[in-house]
C-alpha positions in Angstrom: -34.0 -43.4 4.3 -36.8 -40.8 4.3 -39.6 -41.4 6.9 -40.3 -37.8 8.1 -43.9 -38.0 7.2 -44.4 -41.4 8.8 -42.9 -40.2 12.1 -45.2 -37.1 12.0 -48.2 -39.5 11.6 -47.1 -41.6 14.5 -46.7 -38.5 16.7 -50.0 -36.7 15.8 -53.3 -38.6 16.4 -55.2 -36.0 14.3 -53.0 -36.5 11.3 -53.1 -40.3 11.8 -56.9 -40.1 11.7 -56.9 -38.2 8.5 -54.5 -40.7 6.9 -56.8 -43.5 7.9 -59.8 -41.8 6.4 -60.3 -41.0 3.6 -56.8 -42.1 2.5 -56.9 -45.7 3.9 -53.4 -45.6 5.5 -54.3 -46.8 9.0 -51.5 -47.0 11.5 -53.7 -48.7 14.0 -54.0 -51.8 11.8 -50.2 -52.4 12.1 -50.8 -54.1 15.4 -52.8 -56.8 13.7 -50.1 -57.7 11.2 -50.8 -59.1 7.8 -53.5 -61.7 7.0 -50.9 -64.4 7.0 -47.2 -64.8 7.9 -45.0 -63.5 5.1 -41.4 -62.9 4.4 -39.2 -61.6 1.6 -37.6 -64.2 -0.6 -34.3 -62.4 -0.3 -34.5 -62.8 3.5 -34.4 -59.0 4.1 -36.4 -57.6 7.1 -39.8 -56.1 6.7 -41.8 -54.1 9.2 -45.6 -53.7 9.3 -46.4 -49.9 9.6 -50.0 -49.6 8.5 -53.0 -51.4 7.0 -55.9 -50.7 4.7 -59.6 -51.3 5.1 -59.5 -54.1 2.5 -57.1 -56.2 4.6 -54.0 -55.0 2.9 -50.7 -54.2 4.7 -48.0 -51.6 4.3 -44.5 -52.9 5.0 -41.2 -50.9 5.3 -38.2 -52.8 3.9 -34.6 -52.5 5.0 -33.8 -49.8 2.4 -36.8 -47.8 3.3 -39.0 -48.9 0.3 -42.6 -49.5 1.1 -44.2 -52.8 0.0 -47.9 -53.1 -0.1 -49.5 -56.6 0.1 -53.2 -57.1 -0.5 -55.3 -59.8 1.1 -55.6 -61.8 -2.1 -52.0 -62.7 -2.8 -50.7 -59.6 -4.6 -47.7 -57.4 -3.6 -45.7 -54.5 -5.0 -43.4 -51.6 -4.0 -45.3 -48.4 -4.1 -42.6 -46.0 -3.0 -38.8 -45.9 -2.5 -39.4 -44.4 0.9 -42.2 -44.0 3.4 -42.6 -40.3 2.4 -42.8 -41.2 -1.2 -45.4 -43.9 -0.5 -47.5 -41.4 1.5 -47.3 -38.9 -1.4 -48.8 -41.7 -3.6 -51.4 -42.8 -1.0 -52.6 -39.2 -0.3 -52.2 -37.8 -3.7 -53.8 -40.8 -5.4 -56.3 -42.2 -2.9 -57.5 -44.6 -5.6 -54.0 -45.8 -6.3 -55.1 -49.4 -6.1 -56.9 -48.8 -9.4 -54.0 -46.9 -10.9 -51.3 -49.7 -10.7 -51.7 -50.5 -14.4 -51.5 -46.8 -15.5 -48.1 -45.8 -17.0 -46.5 -42.5 -18.0 -46.4 -44.0 -21.5 -50.2 -43.7 -21.5 -49.7 -40.0 -21.8 -50.6 -37.2 -19.4 -54.0 -36.5 -20.8 -55.2 -40.1 -20.5 -53.7 -40.5 -17.0 -55.4 -37.3 -15.8 -58.8 -38.4 -17.3 -58.6 -41.8 -15.5 -57.6 -40.3 -12.1 -60.4 -37.7 -12.4 -62.9 -40.5 -13.1 -61.6 -42.6 -10.1 -61.7 -39.6 -7.7 -65.2 -38.5 -8.7 -66.9 -40.2 -5.8 -64.4 -39.0 -3.3 -64.8 -35.4 -4.5 -68.5 -35.5 -3.7 -67.4 -34.9 -0.1 -66.6 -31.2 0.1 -64.1 -32.0 2.9 -61.9 -34.3 0.8 -59.7 -31.6 -0.9 -59.3 -29.8 2.4 -58.3 -33.0 4.2 -55.7 -33.7 1.5 -54.3 -30.2 1.6 -54.1 -30.2 5.4 -52.4 -33.6 5.5 -49.9 -32.7 2.7 -49.0 -29.5 4.4 -48.6 -31.0 7.9 -46.5 -33.9 6.6 -44.3 -31.7 4.4 -45.2 -33.5 1.2 -44.9 -31.9 -2.2 -48.1 -31.2 -4.1 -47.5 -33.3 -7.2 -49.9 -33.7 -10.1 -51.7 -37.0 -10.6 -49.4 -37.6 -13.6 -46.3 -37.2 -11.5 -47.7 -39.5 -8.9 -48.6 -42.2 -11.4 -45.0 -41.9 -12.7 -43.7 -42.4 -9.2 -46.0 -45.4 -8.6 -45.1 -46.9 -11.9 -41.3 -46.6 -11.2 -41.8 -48.1 -7.8 -43.8 -51.0 -8.9 -41.2 -52.0 -11.5 -38.7 -52.3 -8.6 -40.7 -55.1 -6.9 -38.7 -57.9 -8.5 -36.2 -59.2 -7.9 -35.4 -57.8 -4.4 -38.8 -57.5 -2.9 -40.6 -60.8 -3.9 -43.0 -61.6 -1.0 -43.6 -65.2 0.0 -46.2 -67.0 2.1 -44.1 -68.0 5.1 -45.7 -71.4 5.7 -46.1 -72.7 2.1 -43.4 -70.7 0.4 -45.5 -69.6 -2.6 -44.8 -66.2 -4.1 -47.2 -63.3 -4.2 -48.2 -62.2 -7.7 -47.3 -58.7 -8.8 -49.9 -55.9 -8.2 -49.5 -54.7 -11.7 -49.4 -56.1 -15.2 -46.6 -53.9 -16.6 -44.2 -55.8 -18.9 -40.7 -56.6 -17.5 -37.5 -57.3 -19.3 -37.1 -61.1 -19.9 -34.5 -62.7 -17.6 -32.0 -63.1 -20.5 -31.6 -59.4 -21.0 -29.9 -58.5 -17.7 -28.1 -61.9 -17.6 -26.7 -61.4 -21.1 -25.8 -57.7 -20.8 -22.2 -58.4 -19.6 -21.7 -60.9 -22.4 -22.8 -58.4 -25.0 -20.4 -55.8 -23.7 -17.5 -58.3 -23.6 -18.3 -59.5 -27.1 -18.0 -55.9 -28.3 -14.7 -55.6 -26.5 -13.3 -58.7 -28.1 -14.4 -57.5 -31.5 -12.7 -54.2 -30.9 -9.5 -56.2 -30.2 -6.7 -55.4 -27.8 -4.7 -57.9 -25.7 -5.9 -56.4 -22.3 -9.6 -57.0 -23.2 -8.8 -60.5 -24.5 -7.0 -61.6 -21.4 -9.7 -60.2 -19.1 -12.6 -61.8 -21.0 -11.2 -65.1 -22.3 -9.3 -65.7 -19.1 -12.4 -65.5 -16.9 -14.6 -68.6 -17.2 -17.8 -66.8 -16.5 -17.1 -63.8 -18.8 -16.0 -66.2 -21.5 -19.2 -68.2 -21.4 -21.3 -65.1 -21.4 -19.4 -63.8 -24.5 -20.0 -67.1 -26.3 -23.7 -66.8 -25.5 -23.7 -63.3 -26.8 -22.0 -64.5 -30.0 -24.7 -67.2 -30.3 -27.4 -64.5 -30.7 -25.3 -61.9 -32.5 -23.4 -63.8 -35.2 -20.9 -62.0 -37.5 -18.8 -63.2 -40.3 -15.7 -61.6 -38.8 -15.9 -63.5 -35.6 -14.2 -66.8 -36.7 -10.8 -66.1 -35.3 -12.3 -64.8 -32.1 -14.4 -68.0 -31.8 -11.4 -70.2 -32.4 -9.6 -68.6 -29.5 -12.7 -68.8 -27.2 -13.1 -72.5 -28.2 -9.5 -73.2 -27.2 -9.8 -71.4 -23.9 -13.2 -73.0 -23.0 -11.5 -76.4 -22.9 -10.2 -75.2 -19.5 -13.7 -75.8 -18.2 -14.0 -79.3 -19.7 -17.3 -80.2 -21.4 -19.7 -77.3 -21.0 -22.6 -76.3 -23.1 -20.6 -73.3 -24.1 -17.8 -75.5 -25.3 -20.2 -77.3 -27.6 -21.6 -73.9 -28.7 -18.2 -72.6 -29.5 -17.5 -75.7 -31.6 -20.8 -75.2 -33.4 -20.2 -71.6 -34.1 -16.7 -72.3 -35.5 -18.1 -75.2 -37.6 -20.9 -73.1 -39.1 -18.2 -71.0 -40.9 -17.4 -74.2 -42.9 -13.7 -73.8 -42.9 -12.2 -77.3 -43.2 -8.9 -76.0 -41.8 -10.7 -75.9 -38.4 -11.2 -79.7 -38.4 -7.9 -80.4 -36.7 -8.7 -77.8 -34.0 -12.1 -79.3 -33.4 -10.6 -82.8 -33.1 -7.9 -81.5 -30.8 -10.6 -80.0 -28.6 -12.6 -83.2 -28.7 -9.8 -85.2 -27.2 -9.3 -82.8 -24.2 -10.9 -85.4 -21.9 -13.4 -88.2 -21.9 -16.4 -86.0 -21.3 -15.5 -83.7 -24.1 -14.9 -86.7 -26.4 -18.4 -87.9 -25.7 -19.9 -84.5 -26.0 -18.4 -83.8 -29.4 -18.3 -87.4 -30.7 -20.1 -86.6 -34.0 -17.6 -84.0 -35.4 -16.7 -84.9 -39.0 -13.3 -86.6 -39.5 -10.4 -84.7 -40.9 -10.6 -84.7 -44.7 -14.3 -84.1 -44.7 -15.5 -81.3 -47.0 -16.9 -77.9 -46.0 -20.5 -79.0 -46.7 -20.2 -81.9 -44.3 -18.7 -79.7 -41.6 -21.4 -77.1 -42.1 -24.1 -79.7 -42.0 -22.9 -81.1 -38.7 -22.8 -77.6 -37.2 -26.2 -76.6 -38.5 -27.9 -79.7 -37.3 -26.4 -79.4 -33.8 -27.2 -75.7 -33.8 -30.8 -76.3 -34.7 -31.2 -79.0 -32.1 -29.4 -77.4 -29.2 -28.9 -73.6 -29.7 -30.5 -71.2 -32.2 -30.4 -67.5 -32.6 -33.3 -66.3 -30.4 -32.5 -65.9 -26.6 -36.2 -66.2 -25.9 -36.0 -69.8 -27.1 -33.2 -70.8 -24.7 -34.2 -72.8 -21.6 -34.7 -71.2 -18.2 -31.8 -73.3 -16.9 -29.3 -71.5 -19.1 -30.2 -68.1 -17.8 -30.6 -69.0 -14.2 -27.2 -70.8 -14.2 -25.5 -67.8 -15.9 -27.3 -65.4 -13.5 -25.9 -67.4 -10.5 -22.5 -67.5 -12.1 -22.5 -63.7 -12.1 -23.9 -63.3 -8.6 -27.3 -62.2 -9.8 -28.8 -64.4 -7.2 -32.1 -62.6 -6.6 -32.8 -62.5 -10.4 -32.3 -66.3 -10.5 -34.2 -66.9 -7.3 -37.3 -65.1 -8.6 -37.4 -66.9 -11.9 -36.9 -70.3 -10.1 -39.6 -69.7 -7.5 -42.1 -68.5 -10.2 -41.4 -71.6 -12.2 -41.9 -73.8 -9.2 -45.1 -72.1 -8.2 -46.4 -72.6 -11.8 -45.8 -76.3 -11.6 -47.4 -76.6 -8.1 -50.3 -74.5 -9.2 -51.2 -76.9 -12.0 -51.9 -80.0 -10.0 -53.4 -81.6 -13.1 -49.9 -82.3 -14.2 -49.4 -84.7 -11.3 -50.9 -87.7 -13.1 -50.2 -91.5 -13.3 -46.7 -92.6 -14.3 -48.1 -94.0 -17.6 -49.9 -90.8 -18.6 -48.0 -89.2 -21.4 -49.2 -85.7 -20.2 -47.8 -86.2 -16.8 -45.4 -83.6 -15.4 -41.7 -84.3 -16.3 -40.4 -85.0 -12.8 -36.9 -84.2 -13.8 -37.9 -80.5 -14.0 -38.6 -80.6 -10.3 -35.2 -82.2 -9.7 -33.5 -79.5 -11.6 -35.4 -76.8 -9.7 -34.4 -78.4 -6.4 -30.7 -78.4 -7.3 -30.9 -74.8 -8.8 -32.6 -73.4 -5.8 -30.1 -75.1 -3.5 -27.3 -73.6 -5.5 -29.0 -70.2 -5.1 -28.9 -70.7 -1.4 -32.6 -71.0 -1.0 -32.9 -74.2 0.9 -36.6 -73.9 1.9 -37.6 -73.5 -1.8 -35.3 -76.3 -2.8 -37.1 -78.4 -0.2 -40.5 -77.5 -1.7 -39.3 -78.8 -5.0 -37.5 -81.9 -3.6 -40.5 -83.1 -1.6 -42.7 -83.2 -4.7 -39.8 -84.7 -6.8 -39.4 -87.5 -4.3 -43.1 -88.3 -4.3 -43.1 -88.6 -8.1 -40.4 -91.3 -8.3 -41.5 -94.6 -9.7 -39.0 -97.2 -8.3 -38.0 -97.9 -4.8 -34.4 -97.1 -5.6 -35.2 -93.7 -7.0 -37.7 -92.9 -4.3 -35.2 -93.7 -1.6 -32.5 -91.7 -3.3 -34.6 -88.6 -3.5 -36.0 -89.1 0.0 -32.4 -89.1 1.3 -31.9 -85.7 -0.4 -35.2 -84.5 1.0 -34.0 -85.5 4.5 -30.7 -83.8 3.9 -32.5 -80.5 3.0 -34.8 -80.9 5.9 -31.8 -81.3 8.2 -30.1 -78.2 6.7 -33.3 -76.2 7.2 -33.5 -77.2 10.8 -36.6 -79.3 10.3 -35.3 -82.2 12.3 -38.5 -84.1 13.2 -39.5 -84.0 9.5 -36.1 -85.3 8.5 -36.5 -88.2 11.0 -39.8 -89.1 9.5 -38.4 -88.9 6.0 -35.6 -91.3 6.8 -38.1 -93.6 8.4 -39.8 -93.7 5.0 -36.5 -94.8 3.4 -36.2 -97.7 5.9 -39.8 -98.8 5.2 -39.0 -98.9 1.5 -35.8 -100.9 2.2 -37.9 -103.4 4.1 -40.7 -103.6 1.5 -39.6 -102.0 -1.8 -42.5 -103.3 -3.9 -40.1 -103.9 -6.9 -36.8 -105.5 -7.6 -34.8 -102.2 -8.0 -33.0 -102.7 -4.6 -31.5 -106.1 -5.3 -27.9 -104.9 -4.7 -28.4 -101.8 -2.6 -26.3 -103.1 0.3 -23.2 -103.7 -1.8 -23.1 -100.2 -3.4 -22.5 -96.6 -2.5 -26.3 -96.2 -2.6 -26.4 -98.1 0.7 -23.5 -96.1 2.1 -25.2 -92.8 1.3 -28.3 -93.9 3.1 -26.3 -94.8 6.2 -24.3 -91.6 6.0 -27.5 -89.4 6.0 -28.7 -91.3 9.0 -25.5 -90.6 10.9 -25.5 -86.9 9.8 -29.0 -86.5 11.1 -28.1 -88.3 14.3 -25.3 -85.8 14.9 -27.7 -82.9 14.2 -30.2 -84.3 16.8 -27.4 -84.6 19.3 -26.2 -81.1 18.6 -29.8 -79.8 19.0 -30.0 -81.3 22.5 -32.2 -84.2 21.6 -30.2 -87.1 22.9 -33.1 -89.7 23.0 -34.0 -89.0 19.4 -30.4 -89.2 18.5 -29.9 -92.6 20.1 -33.0 -94.0 18.5 -31.8 -92.9 15.0 -28.3 -94.1 15.8 -29.7 -97.6 16.4 -31.5 -97.4 13.0 -28.3 -96.2 11.3 -26.2 -99.0 12.8 -28.8 -101.5 11.6 -28.4 -100.2 8.0 -24.6 -100.3 8.4 -24.9 -103.9 9.5 -26.4 -104.8 6.2 -23.7 -103.2 4.1 -20.8 -105.1 2.7 -17.5 -104.4 1.1 -16.5 -100.8 0.3 -20.0 -99.6 1.2 -19.5 -100.7 4.8 -15.9 -99.5 5.0 -16.8 -96.0 3.7 -19.5 -95.5 6.4 -17.8 -97.1 9.4 -15.6 -94.2 10.4 -18.6 -91.8 10.4 -20.5 -94.4 12.5 -17.7 -94.4 15.1 -17.6 -90.6 15.2 -21.4 -90.3 15.5 -21.5 -92.9 18.3 -18.9 -90.9 20.2 -20.9 -87.7 19.7 -24.2 -89.3 20.8 -22.3 -90.6 23.8 -21.2 -87.1 24.7 -24.8 -86.0 24.4 -25.9 -88.8 26.7 -23.4 -87.7 29.2 -24.8 -84.1 29.2 -28.4 -85.0 29.3 
């Protein structure tokens, strides 16, 4: 981590004054913090070190990178260290207007633009002297504007995925400071699969065992084969199809069957039927495979129709869920998290999609349900809760609303938002008492009722563990009332948890 220049600024009031004006890197503004509470989506620490006259804030991140956030919801990395950021800020005092410049623009165009931006500053005869003094005192290299734009461009491109800045209270993400194009999500996600597909094509038992024997690498290789189809891949695809049955019915198993079927070799029909009978789910997922004895045209037609409906040859056409799931499978958590949060923000931004249930242009609520589950899988419970709250609010029947409110309460409990979870469960009880439709006719005789009771008991224990015995006892009473309405297996399943919770709340009472 390089912060020599920053330490010098902190030690020398004269240098700090020069940095503040005319270079707008004002250490004194650090005491005021940012215009709103913020945090990194990754959970990494950030420290305010300076501010700008426009209300922006300079943060130093755990690895030394400097993140600048403006007062209007934009943020980006401007240097890989404090020294590098100061090189940019001092060497390009109009760097705010340079964020969309790129070394690809060419040195002449970059120099012309920087000269234009600095024209007003240069009207002050002391400007160049101040820059020279500050650079020399801080030990900063005297780089050309083109070099500095290159540094800034490289830094900005590092903002995502590791330095996505969020509004602490609402959870929304800051937009990028620049408009430079980024690689689509599928490129880094698919990179391992492309490399493994090349290994499989090259042959060799070692490569085959390593790739085909690993569920994630196997699925990635199949996705790579989806977008890079070759006539010589049939035997490779057959083997991958056989091995993918180990994962039961996955999208990649269906894909492997389609890729094999597209070759139109009727000798593969017995293999396809053998795969189909692996288990019940796979039988249902591949139920339309032509019967043995069908001709090549029928086999090809089946594969092409399913291919056109579910797969295709352009990774850009594949749904976001495919790439975020495969990113999480590989441990590329921050890549997935950024994509999921951006998708959620886009939905929440367009409030016009939250229309009446009978409006055909209304938001597909299942999209929010998927986002909640995916964000939870990514380990981002606060963002999962953002999605879940809206998802629960969009449910049309009492049954569905209670089901999603129960999940909302679970996430609130996991996030430590215990009072909110208590209120959410109160909403489920209100709906049980007055559902407004007939969807809850049999709720007390099913696992649906047991799950409601279980979440009440889980939250009761959390309240007791948090040193809130009165709240715990009140919720225990409500939980026991729900248990009293359950019958059969639903009641039996929840009774042991009820006893354990009552004992825990009793312990809490004794300590209060």
